[in-house]
C-alpha positions in Angstrom: 0.0 0.0 0.0 1.8 3.2 -1.2 1.5 6.5 0.6 -0.5 7.9 -2.3 -2.9 5.0 -2.3 -3.3 5.3 1.5 -4.0 9.0 1.1 -6.7 8.4 -1.6 -8.2 5.6 0.5 -8.5 7.9 3.5 -10.2 10.5 1.5 -12.6 8.0 0.1 -13.4 6.7 3.6 -14.1 10.2 4.6 -16.5 10.6 1.6 -14.2 13.5 0.3 -12.7 14.2 -3.0 -10.0 16.5 -1.6 -8.3 17.5 1.6 -10.3 20.8 1.6 -13.5 18.8 1.4 -12.4 16.6 4.3 -11.6 19.8 6.3 -15.1 21.1 5.6 -16.5 17.7 6.8 -14.4 18.1 10.0 -15.6 21.7 10.3 -19.2 20.4 10.3 -18.2 17.8 12.9 -16.9 20.6 15.0 -19.7 23.0 14.2 -17.5 25.7 12.6 -16.5 26.7 9.1 -13.7 28.0 10.0 5.4 16.8 15.4 6.1 16.2 18.9 3.1 15.0 20.8 2.1 16.4 24.2 -0.2 13.4 24.6 -1.4 11.9 27.8 1.7 13.2 29.6 0.0 16.6 29.6 -3.7 16.1 29.2 -4.0 13.4 31.8 -1.6 14.8 34.4 -3.6 18.0 35.1 -5.4 18.6 38.4 -8.6 17.3 36.7 -8.8 15.1 33.7 -11.1 12.7 31.9 -11.1 9.2 33.2 -13.5 6.9 31.5 -16.8 6.8 29.6 -19.9 4.6 29.8 -22.3 4.2 26.9 -25.6 2.5 26.7 -25.8 0.5 23.5 -28.3 -1.7 21.8 -26.0 -4.1 20.0 -23.3 -4.8 22.7 -21.2 -7.3 20.7 -21.2 -5.2 17.5 -20.2 -2.0 19.3 -17.6 -3.7 21.5 -16.0 -5.4 18.5 -15.9 -2.0 16.8 -13.9 -0.3 19.5 -11.6 -3.3 19.7 -11.1 -3.6 15.9 -11.4 -0.1 14.7 -9.8 1.8 17.6 -7.6 -0.9 18.9 -8.9 -1.0 22.5 -8.3 -4.1 24.5 -11.3 -6.0 25.9 -10.7 -6.2 29.6 -14.0 -7.7 30.7 -17.0 -9.1 28.8 -20.3 -10.6 29.7 -23.8 -10.8 28.2 -24.7 -7.4 29.5 -21.5 -5.4 29.7 -18.1 -4.9 28.1 -15.1 -3.0 29.5 -12.3 -1.9 27.2 -9.1 0.0 27.7 -5.5 0.5 26.9 -2.3 -0.3 28.8 -4.3 -1.9 31.6 -6.3 1.3 32.1 -10.1 1.1 31.6 -11.4 3.7 29.3 -14.8 2.6 28.0 -17.7 0.7 29.5 -20.5 -0.5 27.3 -23.9 -1.4 28.9 -26.3 -3.5 26.9 -29.8 -1.9 26.4 -31.1 -3.8 23.4 -34.6 -2.4 23.7 -33.5 1.2 24.2 -34.7 4.0 21.9 -31.9 5.7 20.0 -31.1 9.1 21.5 -31.9 11.9 19.1 -29.1 14.1 17.8 -31.1 17.1 19.1 -31.0 15.9 22.6 -28.4 16.8 25.2 -25.8 14.2 25.6 -22.6 13.0 23.9 -21.2 14.8 20.9 -18.0 12.8 20.8 -15.5 11.0 22.9 -11.9 12.0 22.0 -9.2 9.4 22.2 -5.7 11.0 22.5 -2.8 9.2 20.9 0.5 9.5 22.8 2.4 10.8 19.7 1.8 12.0 16.2 3.4 8.8 14.8 0.8 6.8 16.7 -1.9 8.8 14.9 -0.2 8.1 11.6 0.0 4.4 12.4 -3.7 4.4 13.2 -4.5 6.2 9.9 -2.8 3.4 7.9 -4.8 0.9 10.0 -8.0 2.8 9.2 -7.2 2.8 5.5 -6.2 -0.9 5.3 -9.4 -1.9 7.2 -11.7 0.5 5.3 -13.0 2.1 8.5 -15.5 4.8 7.5 -14.4 8.3 8.5 -16.4 11.6 8.7 -13.5 14.1 8.4 -10.1 15.2 9.5 -8.6 18.5 10.4 -5.7 20.4 11.9 -6.9 22.4 15.0 -3.5 24.1 15.6 -3.2 22.6 19.1 -3.9 19.1 17.7 -4.5 17.0 14.6 -7.8 15.1 14.5 -9.8 12.4 12.7 -13.5 12.0 13.1 -15.7 8.9 12.9 -18.8 7.3 14.5 -19.4 4.0 16.1 -22.1 1.7 14.8 -24.8 3.4 16.9 -23.8 6.9 16.0 -21.8 7.8 19.0 -19.2 10.4 17.8 -15.5 9.6 18.1 -12.4 11.8 17.6 -8.9 10.3 17.3 -6.3 12.9 17.8 -2.7 13.8 18.7 -1.6 16.9 20.4 1.1 19.3 19.4 3.5 20.2 22.1 2.0 22.6 24.6 4.8 25.1 24.0 3.5 25.5 20.4 0.0 26.5 21.5 -0.8 30.2 21.3 -2.6 31.8 24.2 -3.9 35.4 24.4 -5.8 36.8 27.3 -6.6 33.3 28.6 -7.9 32.0 25.2 -6.1 29.4 23.2 -5.9 29.7 19.4 -7.8 26.9 17.6 -8.9 26.4 14.0 -10.2 23.8 11.6 -7.6 23.7 8.8 -6.6 20.9 6.4 -4.9 18.0 8.0 -1.4 17.3 6.6 -2.1 13.6 5.8 1.0 13.3 3.7 3.1 14.6 6.6 1.5 12.1 8.9 2.0 9.2 6.5 5.6 10.0 6.1 6.1 9.1 9.7 5.2 5.4 9.3 5.1 2.5 6.8 2.1 2.7 4.4 2.5 -0.7 2.6 1.4 -2.5 5.7 0.0 -1.9 9.2 1.7 -2.5 12.5 -1.2 -1.2 14.5 -2.3 -4.4 16.2 -3.8 -2.6 19.2 -3.9 0.9 20.6 -0.7 2.1 22.2 -0.5 1.7 26.0 -0.5 5.4 26.5 -3.8 6.0 24.7 -6.3 7.9 27.0 -9.5 9.9 26.6 -8.1 13.4 26.2 -11.4 15.3 26.2 -15.2 14.9 26.1 -17.5 17.0 23.9 -21.1 17.3 25.0 -24.4 18.6 23.6 -26.2 20.8 26.1 -29.5 22.8 26.1 -28.1 26.2 27.1 -24.5 27.3 26.8 -24.5 29.8 29.6 -26.2 27.4 32.0 -23.7 24.7 31.0 -20.8 27.0 31.5 -22.0 27.9 35.0 -22.2 24.3 35.9 -18.9 23.0 34.4 -16.9 26.1 35.1 -18.5 27.7 38.2 -19.5 24.5 40.0 -17.2 21.8 38.7 -14.2 24.1 38.5 -13.0 24.0 34.9 -11.4 27.1 33.5 -12.7 28.5 30.1 -10.1 28.3 27.3 -12.1 29.4 24.3 -15.6 30.5 23.2 -17.2 30.9 19.9 -20.7 30.9 18.4 -22.7 28.1 20.1 -19.7 26.5 21.8 -17.4 26.8 24.7 -14.2 24.9 25.7 -12.9 24.4 29.2 -9.9 22.7 30.9 -7.8 22.1 33.9 -4.2 23.1 34.2 -4.1 25.1 30.9 -4.8 22.1 28.6 -6.5 23.4 25.4 -9.7 21.6 26.5 -10.8 18.7 28.6 -14.4 19.5 27.8 -16.3 21.0 24.9 -19.9 22.0 25.2 -22.2 23.1 22.3 -25.8 23.9 21.4 -25.4 23.5 17.6 -28.2 20.9 17.4 -29.5 20.9 21.0 -30.4 24.4 21.9 -33.4 24.3 24.3 -33.0 20.5 24.9 -34.7 19.2 28.1 -33.8 16.5 30.5 -32.2 13.4 28.9 -34.0 10.1 28.7 -32.0 7.7 30.9 -33.6 4.8 29.1 -32.3 5.8 25.7 -28.9 4.9 24.1 -25.9 7.2 24.4 -23.8 8.5 27.2 -24.6 7.0 30.6 -21.8 8.8 32.5 -18.2 9.9 32.3 -15.7 10.4 35.1 -13.3 13.1 36.1 -10.2 12.1 37.9 -9.4 14.6 40.7 -5.7 14.9 41.7 -6.2 16.6 45.1 -8.6 16.0 47.9 -9.1 19.7 48.4 -10.4 20.0 44.9 -13.0 17.3 45.4 -14.0 18.9 48.7 -14.4 22.2 47.1 -16.5 20.7 44.3 -18.8 19.0 46.9 -19.2 22.3 48.7 -20.2 24.2 45.6 -22.6 21.4 44.5 -24.3 21.6 47.9 -24.5 25.4 47.8 -26.1 25.2 44.4 -28.6 22.6 45.6 -27.4 20.0 43.1 -27.9 16.4 44.2 -24.9 14.1 44.7 -24.4 10.5 45.7 -21.5 8.8 47.3 -19.6 6.3 45.1 -16.3 4.5 45.6 -13.6 7.1 45.7 -15.8 10.1 45.2 -19.2 11.4 44.3 -21.7 11.2 41.4 -23.7 14.1 40.2 -25.5 15.3 37.0 -25.4 18.4 34.9 -28.6 20.3 34.2 -29.7 17.9 31.5 -29.1 14.7 33.4 -25.7 13.8 32.0 -24.0 12.0 34.9 -20.4 12.6 35.9 -18.4 11.0 38.5 -15.8 12.9 40.4 -13.2 10.5 41.7 -10.1 11.2 43.7 -7.0 9.4 42.3 
């Protein structure tokens, strides 16, 4: 498989005739028209970071096999009702079987995409060759300045981003806002980092983690008050219909948008989609401050092993866990 063939295959899988068309598709995936990897060593060593995600799915085996075969996650546990997958011995994804569940509407609050962060740019390149060789359908790819990203969807429509960070010293900050864009991805530059005539991507690298979550919400200001004011993330960028927040000056651990979901009400817990995601909390005082702010805001919490569980204003559950 030559580099040119791989490039053409990737464009075909993204339903695009050119890199500019693929960037437009990625812009639509991000709701905008407009090297050395930092990787988990940065995104997942901040005071707060994404831990794992649980999805409710109708076809458990099909979806579990997809994350194993397409993304390269390792199946850690599997039963008739549940599958847990991860990388490097770290659990990243739980799938709960709900075969009679209604499909969550794209206009509802909930998951926009789960973003899996590759440790290095070369790892992203290796995965791209794997995607081309295995004809994995893609929905777009783009250069976001802080990172390079590829978009796709699992068999039940749950959004996925596979990305690699640029080194944090290359990010451009101004007045607390980080510069981001949706430019054409340098596919040829990526493919030059690895072999294209075969794939050596037998599984995800051990350092793969969930770098960020992107959620649909019903009201941007209300979501910002919850995730920033109550949970404690710092805003890093805002634009029309979306906001990005992080801990420790990462470009974003959390994206929130109302592009399709403006005015959405409480989520249906019986439907497919995101059941909960976790935030790993580095310091006990951070968790205690979160608990206090949640109590002051009158937001319900429940004790769980290692921390607490709560819900955002639309019923998306998050678990705050001391690590």
